[in-house]
N, CA and C atoms as a LAMMPS dump frame, in Angstrom:
ITEM: TIMESTEP
0
ITEM: NUMBER OF ATOMS
531
ITEM: BOX BOUNDS ff ff ff
-5.0000000000000000e+02 5.0000000000000000e+02
-5.0000000000000000e+02 5.0000000000000000e+02
-5.0000000000000000e+02 5.0000000000000000e+02
ITEM: ATOMS id mol type element x y z
1 1 1 N -393.62 -137.682 50.288
2 1 2 C -393.12 -138.949 50.569
3 1 3 C -392.71 -138.814 52.052
4 2 1 N -392.852 -139.933 52.779
5 2 2 C -392.342 -139.925 54.167
6 2 3 C -391.132 -140.928 54.111
7 3 1 N -390.011 -140.436 54.666
8 3 2 C -388.733 -141.114 54.643
9 3 3 C -388.393 -141.498 56.088
10 4 1 N -388.293 -142.745 56.359
11 4 2 C -387.922 -143.166 57.764
12 4 3 C -386.398 -143.33 57.864
13 5 1 N -385.976 -142.563 58.878
14 5 2 C -384.494 -142.491 59.134
15 5 3 C -384.179 -142.897 60.55
16 6 1 N -383.115 -143.858 60.61
17 6 2 C -382.761 -144.355 61.923
18 6 3 C -381.749 -143.27 62.548
19 7 1 N -382.068 -142.815 63.76
20 7 2 C -381.289 -141.898 64.396
21 7 3 C -380.91 -142.53 65.776
22 8 1 N -379.739 -142.913 66.042
23 8 2 C -379.343 -143.711 67.207
24 8 3 C -380.188 -144.913 67.299
25 9 1 N -381.057 -145.148 68.316
26 9 2 C -381.892 -146.389 68.399
27 9 3 C -383.318 -146.157 67.925
28 10 1 N -383.599 -144.975 67.546
29 10 2 C -385.129 -144.696 67.174
30 10 3 C -385.203 -144.28 65.683
31 11 1 N -386.423 -144.392 65.223
32 11 2 C -386.7 -144.011 63.857
33 11 3 C -387.397 -142.702 63.791
34 12 1 N -387.044 -141.694 62.965
35 12 2 C -387.643 -140.5 62.705
36 12 3 C -388.185 -140.503 61.298
37 13 1 N -389.373 -139.798 61.11
38 13 2 C -389.98 -139.711 59.743
39 13 3 C -389.803 -138.346 59.295
40 14 1 N -389.365 -138.132 58.078
41 14 2 C -389.197 -136.865 57.403
42 14 3 C -390.128 -136.766 56.237
43 15 1 N -390.889 -135.602 56.113
44 15 2 C -391.747 -135.38 55.059
45 15 3 C -390.947 -134.78 53.895
46 16 1 N -391.064 -135.375 52.65
47 16 2 C -390.403 -134.815 51.527
48 16 3 C -391.362 -134.411 50.533
49 17 1 N -391.123 -133.246 49.873
50 17 2 C -392.045 -132.874 48.811
51 17 3 C -391.577 -133.497 47.495
52 18 1 N -392.31 -133.313 46.454
53 18 2 C -391.978 -133.943 45.135
54 18 3 C -390.617 -133.547 44.69
55 19 1 N -390.116 -132.325 44.823
56 19 2 C -388.875 -131.895 44.299
57 19 3 C -387.738 -132.63 45.192
58 20 1 N -387.926 -132.693 46.393
59 20 2 C -386.892 -133.296 47.351
60 20 3 C -386.844 -134.751 47.096
61 21 1 N -387.982 -135.319 46.823
62 21 2 C -388.064 -136.741 46.479
63 21 3 C -387.248 -137.032 45.138
64 22 1 N -387.477 -136.212 44.219
65 22 2 C -386.794 -136.417 42.984
66 22 3 C -385.238 -136.141 43.151
67 23 1 N -384.801 -135.197 43.935
68 23 2 C -383.395 -134.964 44.248
69 23 3 C -382.83 -136.192 44.947
70 24 1 N -383.624 -136.781 45.853
71 24 2 C -383.075 -137.966 46.547
72 24 3 C -383.024 -139.153 45.601
73 25 1 N -383.882 -139.305 44.627
74 25 2 C -383.838 -140.311 43.673
75 25 3 C -382.444 -140.21 42.823
76 26 1 N -382.022 -138.951 42.579
77 26 2 C -380.878 -138.702 41.794
78 26 3 C -379.713 -138.982 42.621
79 27 1 N -379.667 -138.485 43.787
80 27 2 C -378.413 -138.608 44.767
81 27 3 C -378.149 -140.005 45.097
82 28 1 N -379.308 -140.878 45.167
83 28 2 C -379.088 -142.246 45.475
84 28 3 C -378.642 -143.077 44.252
85 29 1 N -378.664 -142.402 43.059
86 29 2 C -378.273 -143.052 41.815
87 29 3 C -379.213 -144.168 41.507
88 30 1 N -380.552 -143.926 41.653
89 30 2 C -381.515 -144.986 41.212
90 30 3 C -381.914 -144.888 39.829
91 31 1 N -382.292 -146.018 39.251
92 31 2 C -382.719 -146 37.844
93 31 3 C -384.047 -146.789 37.717
94 32 1 N -384.971 -146.336 36.828
95 32 2 C -386.07 -146.991 36.657
96 32 3 C -387.047 -146.145 35.749
97 33 1 N -387.456 -146.678 34.669
98 33 2 C -388.317 -146.012 33.707
99 33 3 C -389.783 -146.462 33.943
100 34 1 N -390.714 -145.613 33.943
101 34 2 C -392.044 -145.877 33.914
102 34 3 C -392.6 -146.309 35.227
103 35 1 N -391.87 -146.001 36.351
104 35 2 C -392.383 -146.421 37.649
105 35 3 C -393.341 -145.547 38.265
106 36 1 N -394.368 -145.863 38.958
107 36 2 C -395.326 -145.029 39.57
108 36 3 C -394.556 -144.268 40.687
109 37 1 N -395.282 -143.273 41.208
110 37 2 C -394.671 -142.522 42.377
111 37 3 C -394.549 -143.466 43.574
112 38 1 N -395.505 -144.266 43.787
113 38 2 C -395.451 -145.12 44.949
114 38 3 C -394.32 -146.184 44.807
115 39 1 N -394.095 -146.752 43.651
116 39 2 C -392.914 -147.59 43.457
117 39 3 C -391.621 -146.943 43.675
118 40 1 N -391.451 -145.641 43.21
119 40 2 C -390.324 -144.87 43.434
120 40 3 C -390.019 -144.679 44.826
121 41 1 N -391.072 -144.349 45.523
122 41 2 C -390.96 -144.078 47.029
123 41 3 C -390.51 -145.265 47.749
124 42 1 N -391.08 -146.544 47.341
125 42 2 C -390.76 -147.782 47.987
126 42 3 C -389.177 -148.047 47.636
127 43 1 N -388.785 -147.809 46.409
128 43 2 C -387.38 -148.094 46.073
129 43 3 C -386.439 -147.211 46.785
130 44 1 N -386.825 -145.976 46.967
131 44 2 C -385.966 -144.955 47.681
132 44 3 C -385.85 -145.458 49.157
133 45 1 N -387.026 -145.786 49.81
134 45 2 C -386.974 -146.248 51.231
135 45 3 C -386.143 -147.488 51.404
136 46 1 N -386.233 -148.477 50.49
137 46 2 C -385.41 -149.726 50.556
138 46 3 C -383.995 -149.445 50.398
139 47 1 N -383.67 -148.486 49.428
140 47 2 C -382.209 -148.172 49.211
141 47 3 C -381.677 -147.464 50.476
142 48 1 N -382.499 -146.551 51.018
143 48 2 C -382.099 -145.869 52.208
144 48 3 C -381.853 -146.762 53.35
145 49 1 N -382.78 -147.744 53.516
146 49 2 C -382.623 -148.784 54.553
147 49 3 C -381.303 -149.531 54.422
148 50 1 N -381.023 -149.953 53.218
149 50 2 C -379.857 -150.844 52.953
150 50 3 C -378.581 -150.025 53.159
151 51 1 N -378.556 -148.7 52.847
152 51 2 C -377.232 -147.969 52.846
153 51 3 C -377.098 -147.223 54.201
154 52 1 N -378.141 -146.732 54.784
155 52 2 C -377.983 -145.844 55.975
156 52 3 C -378.643 -146.235 57.179
157 53 1 N -379.728 -147.025 57.119
158 53 2 C -380.441 -147.363 58.284
159 53 3 C -380.017 -148.753 58.914
160 54 1 N -378.728 -149.035 58.863
161 54 2 C -378.27 -150.262 59.51
162 54 3 C -378.104 -150.014 60.943
163 55 1 N -378.289 -151.039 61.757
164 55 2 C -378.187 -150.769 63.215
165 55 3 C -376.742 -150.53 63.557
166 56 1 N -376.58 -149.948 64.664
167 56 2 C -375.185 -149.48 65.107
168 56 3 C -374.198 -150.731 65.27
169 57 1 N -374.737 -151.873 65.618
170 57 2 C -373.921 -153.029 65.778
171 57 3 C -373.192 -153.346 64.348
172 58 1 N -373.939 -153.298 63.35
173 58 2 C -373.234 -153.512 61.97
174 58 3 C -372.182 -152.529 61.754
175 59 1 N -372.414 -151.277 62.016
176 59 2 C -371.401 -150.276 61.719
177 59 3 C -370.187 -150.589 62.713
178 60 1 N -370.453 -150.93 64.034
179 60 2 C -369.358 -151.275 64.967
180 60 3 C -368.596 -152.452 64.381
181 61 1 N -369.342 -153.442 64.003
182 61 2 C -368.713 -154.659 63.537
183 61 3 C -367.852 -154.493 62.301
184 62 1 N -368.342 -153.642 61.385
185 62 2 C -367.591 -153.446 60.233
186 62 3 C -366.307 -152.769 60.484
187 63 1 N -366.254 -151.812 61.496
188 63 2 C -365.159 -151.046 61.839
189 63 3 C -364.155 -151.92 62.651
190 64 1 N -364.681 -152.772 63.578
191 64 2 C -363.732 -153.48 64.434
192 64 3 C -363.525 -154.894 64.237
193 65 1 N -364.021 -155.487 63.063
194 65 2 C -364.021 -156.981 62.962
195 65 3 C -362.686 -157.465 62.682
196 66 1 N -361.662 -156.701 62.267
197 66 2 C -360.213 -157.159 61.993
198 66 3 C -359.317 -156.903 63.103
199 67 1 N -359.753 -156.279 64.135
200 67 2 C -358.933 -155.954 65.288
201 67 3 C -358.699 -157.207 66.065
202 68 1 N -357.528 -157.496 66.389
203 68 2 C -357.255 -158.615 67.326
204 68 3 C -356.922 -158.074 68.712
205 69 1 N -356.608 -158.921 69.574
206 69 2 C -356.233 -158.453 70.949
207 69 3 C -354.715 -158.384 70.956
208 70 1 N -354.334 -157.266 71.444
209 70 2 C -352.9 -156.951 71.619
210 70 3 C -352.333 -157.627 72.868
211 71 1 N -351.058 -158.122 72.833
212 71 2 C -350.466 -158.79 74.015
213 71 3 C -350.549 -157.803 75.197
214 72 1 N -350.232 -156.497 74.937
215 72 2 C -350.325 -155.604 76.047
216 72 3 C -351.78 -155.055 76.28
217 73 1 N -352.377 -155.639 77.39
218 73 2 C -353.769 -155.252 77.654
219 73 3 C -353.735 -154.396 78.934
220 74 1 N -354.515 -153.281 78.842
221 74 2 C -354.505 -152.416 79.977
222 74 3 C -355.214 -153.086 81.148
223 75 1 N -354.773 -152.744 82.377
224 75 2 C -355.409 -153.294 83.505
225 75 3 C -354.635 -154.455 84.19
226 76 1 N -353.754 -155.054 83.362
227 76 2 C -353.101 -156.294 83.931
228 76 3 C -351.774 -155.817 84.573
229 77 1 N -351.3 -154.723 84.217
230 77 2 C -350.042 -154.209 84.782
231 77 3 C -350.132 -152.674 84.732
232 78 1 N -349.864 -151.962 85.774
233 78 2 C -350.023 -150.587 85.837
234 78 3 C -349.086 -149.855 84.809
235 79 1 N -347.907 -150.398 84.54
236 79 2 C -347.115 -149.781 83.571
237 79 3 C -347.575 -149.891 82.088
238 80 1 N -348.488 -150.818 81.912
239 80 2 C -349.04 -151.031 80.557
240 80 3 C -350.319 -150.354 80.34
241 81 1 N -350.912 -149.675 81.351
242 81 2 C -352.175 -148.996 81.2
243 81 3 C -352.106 -147.977 80.157
244 82 1 N -351.009 -147.291 79.825
245 82 2 C -350.897 -146.222 78.876
246 82 3 C -350.675 -146.792 77.449
247 83 1 N -350.503 -147.982 77.226
248 83 2 C -350.24 -148.559 75.977
249 83 3 C -351.431 -148.53 75.018
250 84 1 N -351.317 -147.923 73.931
251 84 2 C -352.356 -147.879 72.966
252 84 3 C -352.441 -149.323 72.235
253 85 1 N -353.629 -149.956 72.427
254 85 2 C -353.824 -151.38 71.991
255 85 3 C -354.531 -151.379 70.634
256 86 1 N -354.735 -150.288 70.062
257 86 2 C -355.402 -150.316 68.718
258 86 3 C -354.517 -150.816 67.616
259 87 1 N -353.247 -150.712 67.825
260 87 2 C -352.331 -151.26 66.791
261 87 3 C -351.458 -152.218 67.429
262 88 1 N -350.984 -153.286 66.572
263 88 2 C -350.177 -154.28 67.157
264 88 3 C -348.781 -153.779 67.476
265 89 1 N -348.129 -154.468 68.46
266 89 2 C -346.83 -154.154 68.833
267 89 3 C -345.777 -154.683 67.795
268 90 1 N -344.502 -154.215 67.756
269 90 2 C -343.672 -154.713 66.78
270 90 3 C -343.336 -156.11 66.851
271 91 1 N -343.307 -156.703 68.03
272 91 2 C -343.014 -158.098 68.188
273 91 3 C -344.158 -159.005 67.813
274 92 1 N -345.352 -158.4 67.665
275 92 2 C -346.542 -159.202 67.349
276 92 3 C -346.877 -159.411 65.884
277 93 1 N -346.131 -158.674 65.05
278 93 2 C -346.333 -158.785 63.639
279 93 3 C -345.28 -159.656 62.996
280 94 1 N -345.538 -160.325 61.946
281 94 2 C -344.54 -161.272 61.314
282 94 3 C -343.46 -160.392 60.471
283 95 1 N -343.923 -159.298 59.887
284 95 2 C -342.962 -158.462 59.137
285 95 3 C -343.053 -157.077 59.713
286 96 1 N -341.833 -156.69 60.455
287 96 2 C -341.773 -155.454 61.099
288 96 3 C -341.376 -154.274 60.319
289 97 1 N -341.174 -154.527 59.02
290 97 2 C -340.725 -153.335 58.13
291 97 3 C -341.735 -152.204 58.098
292 98 1 N -342.969 -152.42 58.404
293 98 2 C -343.939 -151.315 58.375
294 98 3 C -343.652 -150.374 59.419
295 99 1 N -343.063 -150.82 60.507
296 99 2 C -342.666 -149.831 61.617
297 99 3 C -341.354 -149.019 61.301
298 100 1 N -340.704 -149.592 60.32
299 100 2 C -339.455 -148.943 59.938
300 100 3 C -339.41 -148.408 58.508
301 101 1 N -340.609 -148.011 57.992
302 101 2 C -340.688 -147.636 56.684
303 101 3 C -339.811 -146.476 56.208
304 102 1 N -339.833 -145.468 57.127
305 102 2 C -339.086 -144.256 56.826
306 102 3 C -337.602 -144.588 56.847
307 103 1 N -337.082 -145.354 57.832
308 103 2 C -335.752 -145.695 57.834
309 103 3 C -335.303 -146.49 56.617
310 104 1 N -336.037 -147.481 56.301
311 104 2 C -335.803 -148.299 55.102
312 104 3 C -335.803 -147.416 53.766
313 105 1 N -336.768 -146.479 53.661
314 105 2 C -336.758 -145.626 52.528
315 105 3 C -335.595 -144.685 52.418
316 106 1 N -335.184 -144.209 53.58
317 106 2 C -333.955 -143.322 53.638
318 106 3 C -332.719 -144.175 53.293
319 107 1 N -332.569 -145.493 53.737
320 107 2 C -331.425 -146.207 53.409
321 107 3 C -331.443 -146.512 51.892
322 108 1 N -332.563 -146.818 51.375
323 108 2 C -332.663 -147.116 49.93
324 108 3 C -332.204 -145.914 49.073
325 109 1 N -332.737 -144.749 49.516
326 109 2 C -332.258 -143.539 48.78
327 109 3 C -330.738 -143.33 48.948
328 110 1 N -330.241 -143.518 50.083
329 110 2 C -328.769 -143.341 50.272
330 110 3 C -327.964 -144.349 49.477
331 111 1 N -328.44 -145.513 49.448
332 111 2 C -327.774 -146.592 48.606
333 111 3 C -327.883 -146.296 47.152
334 112 1 N -328.982 -145.792 46.659
335 112 2 C -329.124 -145.513 45.326
336 112 3 C -328.244 -144.318 44.86
337 113 1 N -328.27 -143.302 45.748
338 113 2 C -327.333 -142.142 45.435
339 113 3 C -325.868 -142.582 45.481
340 114 1 N -325.486 -143.441 46.427
341 114 2 C -324.122 -143.89 46.517
342 114 3 C -323.766 -144.727 45.249
343 115 1 N -324.617 -145.482 44.779
344 115 2 C -324.283 -146.179 43.502
345 115 3 C -324.225 -145.319 42.321
346 116 1 N -325.084 -144.369 42.206
347 116 2 C -325.01 -143.267 41.186
348 116 3 C -323.728 -142.603 41.294
349 117 1 N -323.354 -142.185 42.433
350 117 2 C -322.12 -141.44 42.517
351 117 3 C -320.894 -142.333 42.182
352 118 1 N -320.95 -143.598 42.514
353 118 2 C -319.811 -144.58 42.109
354 118 3 C -319.808 -144.689 40.562
355 119 1 N -321.001 -144.782 39.924
356 119 2 C -321.019 -144.89 38.487
357 119 3 C -320.537 -143.651 37.881
358 120 1 N -320.879 -142.466 38.278
359 120 2 C -320.401 -141.198 37.825
360 120 3 C -318.902 -140.984 37.967
361 121 1 N -318.373 -141.504 39.172
362 121 2 C -316.947 -141.384 39.456
363 121 3 C -316.159 -142.344 38.564
364 122 1 N -316.637 -143.568 38.279
365 122 2 C -315.839 -144.438 37.329
366 122 3 C -315.894 -143.993 35.911
367 123 1 N -317.08 -143.339 35.545
368 123 2 C -317.242 -142.922 34.159
369 123 3 C -317.136 -141.418 34.098
370 124 1 N -316.26 -140.84 34.794
371 124 2 C -316.166 -139.391 34.949
372 124 3 C -315.786 -138.834 33.556
373 125 1 N -314.98 -139.495 32.747
374 125 2 C -314.652 -138.952 31.38
375 125 3 C -315.744 -139.17 30.367
376 126 1 N -316.722 -139.924 30.686
377 126 2 C -317.786 -140.21 29.754
378 126 3 C -319.161 -139.971 30.468
379 127 1 N -319.496 -138.82 30.751
380 127 2 C -320.864 -138.579 31.578
381 127 3 C -322.035 -139.006 30.727
382 128 1 N -322.019 -139.016 29.417
383 128 2 C -323.182 -139.479 28.703
384 128 3 C -323.368 -141.001 28.872
385 129 1 N -322.204 -141.706 29.049
386 129 2 C -322.369 -143.235 29.374
387 129 3 C -323.015 -143.384 30.722
388 130 1 N -322.507 -142.526 31.685
389 130 2 C -323.077 -142.68 32.977
390 130 3 C -324.572 -142.331 33.017
391 131 1 N -325.046 -141.317 32.403
392 131 2 C -326.392 -140.883 32.298
393 131 3 C -327.254 -142.065 31.696
394 132 1 N -326.744 -142.629 30.585
395 132 2 C -327.515 -143.624 29.947
396 132 3 C -327.534 -144.921 30.818
397 133 1 N -326.454 -145.322 31.536
398 133 2 C -326.538 -146.478 32.39
399 133 3 C -327.425 -146.181 33.542
400 134 1 N -327.462 -145.082 34.223
401 134 2 C -328.367 -144.862 35.296
402 134 3 C -329.78 -144.825 34.88
403 135 1 N -330.067 -144.22 33.737
404 135 2 C -331.46 -144.153 33.258
405 135 3 C -331.948 -145.539 32.843
406 136 1 N -331.204 -146.28 32.042
407 136 2 C -331.689 -147.439 31.465
408 136 3 C -331.54 -148.64 32.43
409 137 1 N -330.313 -148.888 32.955
410 137 2 C -330.119 -150.073 33.858
411 137 3 C -330.651 -149.866 35.134
412 138 1 N -330.563 -148.7 35.693
413 138 2 C -330.896 -148.643 37.165
414 138 3 C -332.355 -148.12 37.353
415 139 1 N -332.774 -147.108 36.548
416 139 2 C -334.135 -146.636 36.718
417 139 3 C -335.162 -147.362 35.789
418 140 1 N -334.718 -148.284 35.021
419 140 2 C -335.666 -149.181 34.23
420 140 3 C -336.239 -148.558 33.009
421 141 1 N -335.742 -147.388 32.492
422 141 2 C -336.268 -146.681 31.364
423 141 3 C -335.846 -147.523 30.121
424 142 1 N -336.694 -147.66 29.143
425 142 2 C -336.313 -148.458 27.945
426 142 3 C -335.339 -147.64 27.114
427 143 1 N -334.592 -148.402 26.307
428 143 2 C -333.62 -147.842 25.525
429 143 3 C -334.292 -146.89 24.407
430 144 1 N -335.286 -147.317 23.961
431 144 2 C -336.153 -146.533 22.934
432 144 3 C -336.625 -145.257 23.553
433 145 1 N -337.143 -145.236 24.807
434 145 2 C -337.6 -144.02 25.442
435 145 3 C -336.409 -143.083 25.814
436 146 1 N -335.357 -143.704 26.301
437 146 2 C -334.214 -142.903 26.527
438 146 3 C -333.626 -142.2 25.315
439 147 1 N -333.527 -142.95 24.224
440 147 2 C -332.995 -142.331 22.958
441 147 3 C -333.97 -141.262 22.486
442 148 1 N -335.233 -141.512 22.569
443 148 2 C -336.155 -140.473 22.154
444 148 3 C -336.077 -139.198 22.96
445 149 1 N -335.91 -139.398 24.358
446 149 2 C -335.806 -138.269 25.26
447 149 3 C -334.58 -137.449 25.04
448 150 1 N -333.453 -137.941 24.754
449 150 2 C -332.244 -137.214 24.524
450 150 3 C -331.948 -136.889 23.062
451 151 1 N -332.893 -137.463 22.169
452 151 2 C -332.628 -137.204 20.758
453 151 3 C -331.52 -137.897 20.142
454 152 1 N -331.269 -139.123 20.515
455 152 2 C -330.185 -139.894 19.885
456 152 3 C -330.625 -141.237 19.321
457 153 1 N -329.716 -141.88 18.563
458 153 2 C -330.144 -143.074 17.899
459 153 3 C -330.079 -144.26 18.899
460 154 1 N -330.976 -145.213 18.814
461 154 2 C -331.081 -146.38 19.748
462 154 3 C -329.769 -147.142 19.753
463 155 1 N -329.099 -147.305 18.511
464 155 2 C -327.982 -148.137 18.457
465 155 3 C -326.76 -147.457 19.147
466 156 1 N -326.715 -146.135 19.135
467 156 2 C -325.684 -145.438 19.831
468 156 3 C -325.791 -145.598 21.413
469 157 1 N -327.047 -145.614 21.797
470 157 2 C -327.287 -145.752 23.307
471 157 3 C -326.898 -147.167 23.653
472 158 1 N -327.226 -148.235 22.761
473 158 2 C -326.86 -149.594 23.157
474 158 3 C -325.419 -149.745 23.222
475 159 1 N -324.681 -149.111 22.251
476 159 2 C -323.179 -149.229 22.237
477 159 3 C -322.642 -148.546 23.583
478 160 1 N -323.189 -147.445 23.916
479 160 2 C -322.658 -146.757 25.08
480 160 3 C -322.979 -147.513 26.269
481 161 1 N -324.045 -148.166 26.421
482 161 2 C -324.401 -149.075 27.534
483 161 3 C -323.409 -150.255 27.568
484 162 1 N -323.03 -150.853 26.477
485 162 2 C -322.081 -151.929 26.492
486 162 3 C -320.713 -151.513 27.058
487 163 1 N -320.353 -150.339 26.524
488 163 2 C -318.949 -149.82 26.849
489 163 3 C -318.963 -149.439 28.379
490 164 1 N -320.156 -148.882 28.888
491 164 2 C -320.191 -148.462 30.289
492 164 3 C -320.252 -149.669 31.212
493 165 1 N -320.916 -150.709 30.815
494 165 2 C -320.942 -151.989 31.609
495 165 3 C -319.544 -152.614 31.626
496 166 1 N -318.89 -152.637 30.525
497 166 2 C -317.526 -153.224 30.501
498 166 3 C -316.626 -152.394 31.391
499 167 1 N -316.677 -151.113 31.412
500 167 2 C -315.891 -150.241 32.342
501 167 3 C -316.17 -150.384 33.712
502 168 1 N -317.491 -150.568 34.011
503 168 2 C -317.926 -150.731 35.429
504 168 3 C -317.447 -152.029 35.952
505 169 1 N -317.522 -153.05 35.133
506 169 2 C -317.172 -154.433 35.502
507 169 3 C -315.783 -154.439 35.934
508 170 1 N -314.929 -153.752 35.084
509 170 2 C -313.454 -153.811 35.343
510 170 3 C -313.184 -153.068 36.625
511 171 1 N -313.803 -151.977 36.89
512 171 2 C -313.576 -151.203 38.123
513 171 3 C -314.28 -151.739 39.299
514 172 1 N -315.346 -152.582 39.068
515 172 2 C -315.891 -153.182 40.296
516 172 3 C -315.085 -154.251 40.984
517 173 1 N -314.262 -154.974 40.124
518 173 2 C -313.27 -155.954 40.612
519 173 3 C -312.235 -155.3 41.459
520 174 1 N -311.812 -154.169 41.097
521 174 2 C -310.834 -153.372 41.765
522 174 3 C -311.222 -152.548 42.976
523 175 1 N -312.496 -152.384 43.122
524 175 2 C -313.053 -151.529 44.289
525 175 3 C -313.026 -152.242 45.559
526 176 1 N -312.869 -151.516 46.556
527 176 2 C -312.723 -151.994 47.97
528 176 3 C -314.13 -151.8 48.618
529 177 1 N -315 -152.862 48.48
530 177 2 C -316.289 -152.752 49.076
531 177 3 C -316.458 -153.465 50.371
């Protein structure tokens, strides 16, 4: 079989023997029962054209089609010549949280650990209440899963949660936040 391959702007032809043609048939994941060798070769070439022999413009267009123009364009000001315009600037996007993802994640972890510390401090005499409250109410684990994990009855966990919530409500009013 002769396979035409686009390389840069030119086509090159590669001679494939029967074994290589069969391997290419499998690697392109082509299917067809009872096809002649000529029909198989035509199907292989068509699939190759569709997947790999696209002009460079199509590849470039696929890669760059969603890029907009940045406000900072090189050449207009000497100070801005070193600005990378591949990504938008912070003031160009509607939601700038993507630029502060690490900071926001760190603050969320700190807030979560501060709340857990407060719950454990208020329920210092009942650590099993604190563990149940954190697992079920804060982490979103179901009561059934939590009870199965620690080997307790679901009703006991429900009662511990009610008592913990009552104790935390009382202490929340008195806390200085």
